[in-house]
N, C-alpha and C positions, 0 to 999 in steps of 0.2 A: 498528126494533128494536134495542135495547140491551142489553147482557148484564150491566150492574152489580148486578142482585137476586140474580145467582148467583155472585158472587164471594165474599161472607161465607159462604156455604154452602160453596163449593170451600174456603176459608181453615180453616174448622171442620173439615171431611174432611181437610185435611191435617194439620191438627194433632191430630185422633183418631189418624190413622196414627202420627203421629211418638210419640205416647205408648205406643200398641202396640209398635213397633218398638224405641224407648229401654226399654220395661220387658222385650221379649226380650232384647235387649242385655245387661242388667244381670243377668237369669236367666243366660246362658249365661256370664257373668263368675264368677258363683257355682259353676255348675257345673264351671267348668275349675280354679277354685281347689281344690275338693272332689276334682279326677280327679288332680292333680299332688302335693297332700297325702299320697296313700297309695301310694308307689313299691312295686312296679312298676304303671306305669300303661299304658294301651294308646296308644302315640305316635299311630298312625294314627287312632284317635279323638280325640286332643289335637288333631290337624291339622285334621282337620274341625271341629270346634268353633270353632277361631280362623279357619277359613277362612269358616265362617257368622256369625261376629262381625264379622269384617271386612265382609263384604257388607253386614249391618245397619248398621253406620256407614256405608257409602257410601250407603245409601238415605235415611239420617237426613240427611246431609248435603245430598242432594239435593232433599228434601222440605222442609227448612230455606231453602234457597236460594230454592227457588218462594215463599217467605211473605216473603221481604226483598225490596223492590222494586227493580228495577234503578236504580243510579247512575251517571250519565254522568258521568266525571271529566273 
């Protein structure tokens, strides 16, 4: 038995997750921008938002690396 028929579905699943994560990343960007526009702002909330945004970026990079085939140099 071979697995190739599942690969396109996996790629599509990964792409869908990527889009969702990128959308959430952009939304967090906007929330952070609005938060810092109006001082005084909650520093702890800002740190949490930035940490969440960084976590999303890591997930995005991980998923993107799964879509790119390994190239042996």
